[in-house]
C-alpha positions in Angstrom: 93.8 45.8 155.3 91.2 47.1 152.9 91.1 44.1 150.5 91.4 40.3 150.9 95.0 39.2 150.6 96.1 36.8 147.9 96.7 34.1 150.4 93.0 33.8 151.2 91.7 34.1 147.6 90.7 31.1 145.5 93.4 30.8 142.7 92.0 30.2 139.2 94.7 29.5 136.7 94.4 29.7 132.9 96.7 27.4 131.0 97.3 26.5 127.3 99.5 26.8 124.3 100.5 30.2 122.9 97.8 32.1 121.0 94.8 30.0 122.0 93.2 33.1 123.6 94.0 32.7 127.3 94.4 36.5 127.8 91.3 37.3 125.7 89.3 34.8 127.7 90.5 36.3 131.0 89.6 39.8 129.8 86.2 38.5 128.8 85.6 36.7 132.1 86.6 39.7 134.2 85.1 42.3 131.8 88.3 44.2 132.1 91.5 44.7 130.0 93.6 42.7 132.4 96.1 41.2 130.0 97.6 42.5 126.8 96.3 40.6 123.8 97.8 40.2 120.3 97.8 37.9 117.3 101.5 37.5 117.9 102.2 34.2 119.8 103.9 34.6 123.2 102.6 38.0 124.1 102.1 37.0 127.7 105.5 36.5 129.3 105.1 36.4 133.1 101.9 35.2 134.9 99.4 38.1 135.1 97.2 38.2 138.2 93.8 39.8 138.6 92.1 39.8 142.0 88.3 40.2 141.9 85.1 39.0 143.5 83.4 36.0 142.0 79.9 35.9 143.5 78.6 34.0 145.3 82.0 32.5 146.2 83.8 35.7 147.1 87.4 36.8 146.6 89.3 35.0 143.8 92.6 35.5 142.0 92.7 34.8 138.2 96.2 34.0 136.9 96.9 34.2 133.1 100.0 32.2 132.2 102.5 32.1 129.3 102.0 29.5 126.6 103.4 26.1 127.7 104.7 25.5 124.1 107.1 28.5 124.1 110.6 27.7 122.8 114.2 29.0 123.2 116.0 30.1 126.3 113.5 32.9 127.1 110.6 30.5 126.3 112.0 28.0 128.8 112.0 30.6 131.5 108.4 31.6 130.7 107.4 27.9 130.8 109.1 27.5 134.3 107.1 30.5 135.6 103.9 28.9 134.3 104.8 25.6 136.0 105.1 27.4 139.3 101.4 28.5 138.9 100.3 24.9 138.9 101.3 24.5 142.6 99.1 27.4 143.7 96.0 26.7 141.5 92.8 25.7 143.2 90.9 25.5 139.9 92.4 25.2 136.4 91.0 26.3 133.1 92.8 24.5 130.2 92.2 26.7 127.1 92.3 24.9 123.7 91.2 25.9 120.2 88.8 24.0 118.0 89.9 20.7 116.4 93.5 20.8 117.8 94.8 18.6 120.7 98.5 18.0 121.0 101.1 16.7 123.4 101.1 20.1 125.1 97.4 19.7 126.1 98.3 16.2 127.4 101.2 17.7 129.4 99.0 20.3 130.9 96.2 17.8 131.9 98.8 15.5 133.4 100.3 18.4 135.5 96.9 19.3 136.8 95.8 15.8 137.5 99.1 15.1 139.4 98.2 17.8 141.8 94.5 16.6 142.1 93.3 20.0 141.0 89.8 20.2 139.5 89.8 21.6 135.9 87.7 22.6 133.0 88.6 22.6 129.3 87.5 25.7 127.5 87.5 25.4 123.7 87.9 29.1 122.8 87.3 30.7 119.4 84.0 28.8 119.0 82.9 31.7 116.8 85.0 30.2 114.0 82.9 27.0 114.0 79.3 25.9 114.2 78.9 25.9 117.9 75.5 24.2 117.7 77.1 20.9 116.9 78.5 20.4 120.4 79.3 16.7 120.2 81.0 17.0 116.9 83.0 20.0 118.0 84.4 18.4 121.1 85.2 15.0 119.5 88.9 16.0 119.2 89.2 16.2 123.0 90.2 12.8 124.6 87.1 11.0 125.8 87.9 11.1 129.5 87.8 15.0 129.4 84.7 15.6 127.3 82.4 15.8 130.3 84.3 18.9 131.5 84.6 20.6 128.1 82.8 23.8 127.2 82.7 25.8 124.0 83.3 29.5 124.5 84.2 32.6 122.5 86.1 35.4 124.2 85.3 37.5 121.1 81.5 37.2 121.1 80.9 36.2 124.7 79.4 32.8 123.7 79.5 30.2 126.5 81.0 32.6 129.1 78.0 32.3 131.5 78.1 28.5 131.2 81.8 28.6 132.0 81.2 30.8 135.1 78.6 28.4 136.4 80.9 25.4 135.7 83.7 27.2 137.6 81.4 27.8 140.6 80.5 24.1 140.7 84.1 23.0 140.4 85.6 25.1 143.2 86.7 22.7 146.0 84.8 22.6 149.3 87.9 23.4 151.3 88.2 26.6 149.4 84.6 27.5 150.0 84.8 26.6 153.7 88.4 27.2 154.8 89.5 26.0 158.2 89.7 28.3 161.2 93.0 29.9 162.2 92.4 29.9 166.0 88.7 30.5 166.6 87.9 26.9 167.1 90.6 26.8 169.8 89.2 29.7 171.7 85.4 29.3 171.4 82.5 31.8 171.3 82.5 34.3 174.1 86.0 33.5 175.2 89.2 35.6 175.0 92.6 35.1 173.3 95.6 37.2 174.1 97.8 38.1 171.1 101.3 39.1 171.9 102.6 41.4 169.1 106.2 42.7 169.4 106.8 46.1 167.8 110.3 46.0 166.4 112.2 47.2 163.3 110.5 44.7 161.1 106.9 45.6 162.2 105.3 47.7 159.4 104.8 51.3 160.5 101.2 52.1 161.2 99.8 48.6 160.9 100.0 45.0 162.0 101.5 42.2 160.0 99.2 39.9 158.0 99.0 36.9 160.3 98.0 39.1 163.2 95.3 40.9 161.2 93.9 37.6 160.0 93.9 36.1 163.5 91.9 39.0 164.8 89.4 38.7 162.0 89.1 34.9 162.6 88.3 35.4 166.3 85.6 37.9 165.4 84.1 35.5 162.9 84.1 32.9 165.6 82.3 35.2 168.1 85.4 35.3 170.3 87.4 38.4 171.3 91.0 39.2 171.9 93.4 41.5 173.7 96.5 42.6 171.8 99.6 43.5 173.8 103.3 43.8 173.4 105.5 41.3 175.2 106.4 43.8 177.9 102.8 44.3 179.0 101.8 40.6 178.9 102.2 40.1 182.6 99.7 42.8 183.3 97.0 40.8 181.6 97.3 38.1 184.3 97.7 40.6 187.1 94.5 42.5 186.2 92.0 39.9 184.9 90.1 37.5 187.1 89.5 35.0 184.3 92.5 33.6 182.3 92.3 33.7 178.5 91.6 30.5 176.7 94.7 30.9 174.5 97.9 33.0 174.3 99.4 33.5 170.8 102.8 35.1 170.4 105.2 36.0 167.7 107.7 33.1 167.6 110.6 35.5 168.2 109.2 36.3 171.7 108.7 32.7 172.7 111.0 32.6 175.7 109.8 35.9 177.2 106.1 34.9 176.8 106.6 31.3 178.1 108.1 32.8 181.3 105.1 35.2 181.8 102.2 32.8 181.0 101.0 30.4 183.7 101.6 26.8 182.8 97.9 26.0 182.8 97.1 28.5 180.0 97.6 27.1 176.5 100.2 28.9 174.5 101.4 28.8 170.9 102.7 31.1 168.1 101.2 32.7 165.0 103.6 30.7 162.9 102.4 27.4 164.4 98.8 28.3 163.9 99.5 28.9 160.3 101.3 25.6 160.0 97.9 24.1 160.7 95.9 26.6 158.7 97.9 26.6 155.5 99.5 23.1 155.6 99.8 19.9 157.6 100.7 20.6 161.2 101.4 16.9 162.1 103.7 16.5 159.1 105.6 19.6 160.0 105.9 18.5 163.7 107.5 15.3 162.4 109.8 17.5 160.3 110.9 19.5 163.4 112.1 16.3 165.1 114.7 15.9 162.4 116.5 18.9 163.9 118.1 16.3 166.2 119.6 14.6 163.2 121.3 17.7 161.8 125.1 17.7 161.8 127.8 20.1 160.9 127.8 21.0 157.2 124.3 19.9 156.5 122.3 22.1 154.0 119.1 23.7 155.4 116.7 25.4 153.2 114.8 28.4 154.6 111.8 29.3 152.5 109.8 32.5 152.9 106.6 33.2 151.1 106.8 37.0 151.0 109.6 39.0 149.4 110.2 41.7 152.1 113.7 43.3 152.3 115.4 41.8 155.4 116.6 44.3 158.0 118.3 44.0 161.4 117.8 40.8 163.3 115.8 39.1 160.5 114.1 35.9 161.7 114.9 33.8 158.6 118.4 35.0 157.9 119.8 35.7 161.4 117.7 34.4 164.3 116.8 30.9 163.1 120.3 30.2 161.8 121.8 31.3 165.1 119.4 29.2 167.2 119.9 26.1 165.1 123.6 26.5 165.0 123.7 26.7 168.7 121.5 23.7 169.0 123.5 21.6 166.6 126.8 22.8 167.9 128.4 23.3 164.5 128.1 25.4 161.3 125.2 24.6 159.0 124.9 25.6 155.3 121.7 27.8 155.1 120.2 28.5 151.7 117.3 31.0 151.3 114.4 31.1 148.8 111.7 33.7 148.6 108.3 34.1 147.0 107.1 31.4 144.6 110.6 30.2 143.9 111.3 26.7 145.3 114.4 24.6 144.5 114.3 21.5 142.3 117.3 19.8 144.1 115.3 19.1 147.3 117.2 15.8 148.0 120.4 17.9 148.6 118.8 19.4 151.8 118.7 17.8 155.2 115.8 20.0 156.3 113.4 22.6 154.9 112.1 25.3 157.3 109.2 27.3 155.9 107.6 30.5 157.1 103.9 30.5 158.1 103.0 31.1 154.4 100.5 33.8 155.2 100.9 35.4 151.8 100.4 32.0 150.0 97.3 30.1 149.5 96.9 26.8 151.2 97.2 24.8 147.9 100.8 26.1 147.3 101.9 25.2 150.8 100.3 21.8 150.6 102.1 21.2 147.3 105.5 22.2 148.8 104.9 19.7 151.6 104.0 17.1 149.0 107.2 17.8 147.0 109.4 17.5 150.2 107.7 14.2 151.0 108.3 12.8 147.5 112.0 13.9 147.8 112.3 12.3 151.3 113.2 15.6 152.9 111.6 16.6 156.2 109.9 20.0 156.3 108.9 22.1 159.3 107.9 25.6 160.1 109.5 28.7 161.6 107.6 28.6 164.9 108.0 24.8 165.2 111.8 25.0 164.5 112.2 27.8 167.0 110.2 26.1 169.8 112.1 22.9 169.3 115.6 24.5 169.3 114.7 26.5 172.4 113.4 23.5 174.3 109.7 24.6 174.6 108.2 22.4 171.9 105.8 20.5 174.1 104.4 23.7 175.6 103.9 25.2 172.1 102.0 22.1 171.0 99.6 22.0 174.0 96.7 23.5 172.0 96.9 20.7 169.4 96.3 17.3 170.9 96.9 15.3 167.7 100.2 17.0 167.0 101.3 16.8 170.6 100.5 13.0 170.7 102.8 12.5 167.6 105.6 14.3 169.3 105.2 12.4 172.6 105.0 9.0 170.8 108.1 9.8 168.7 110.0 11.0 171.8 109.2 7.7 173.7 110.3 5.7 170.6 
């Protein structure tokens, strides 16, 4: 990897009605022609993404969205795409124009507040008014939002530096200081063993994203690692006097790895690590327990963050359905979603099984968990579902005392 992936970038979304200058403002902020601009309303159709460095924060992803007030069938589709961006936005910029506040601005503010996302109101086109009269020029904004309102002009550059400084101050602490993936489980000066199968789905010439990020996280934590294929794992324990602090495997190789790793050595999977890193591990452990309540004919949603083309024994389309079907003892109705698409009819599912979400940011995954909770639908994770259906759940949770305690208490109950 030569650049930071989207999943670790702070997502900054620009929202507003058509033709308020969202695209122009993005171009001015990034000092690049990222989005096409025009006087014709509705020029931006799909969300436009621009990765860049915002110092001193680091890698961010700006997202320019279509106008929320678009009409017609095509306008409805554009609006739905815009709504998807809300769920992955860490910081929102609501773009308005002078002396105009409508139900659409109210709708945008409500969507942002519902997700507890910090936001700024940028009143663009301030070159068309006397910007020196600040209080007078923001009087049209509802009083509860005036403290976060800034006058800007994408055309002249007025207020852009103030907007940048406000953005820096509004970025949430959890985005500035993200949690560790596994470094805290290993410790400085200690070793982790990463078991990396090389199969048809492994990208030629490189490792997959969770593996790369795990290695970097260990280095950042002053720990080190050994990377092996599952067939060479036993040699690690035959040739080293000191056992590793942690073994992490691809979930698909769980059974082989469990057989080769001594019981006193903590063991888990990349997917389970990412359940903690990108979401809520305890909540997804609780979701895995609902596998016992599945019965023949139940609908199971399998959601995958990336949009790779499945080949061979695909984990989401072949292996997990096979293992769960064997566990339940009857045919289940599996439905698959990829990328940023996520169904609205969540109550129709008995269980949601999500991938590790390595290509998503944490905000989007947390919002998916929230939506499932609101719909009363349990949600779990690839690695957790696999470990549970294979009967090695307790072993896979050993590195996570809080999650393990939840499982043990529920099992006793």
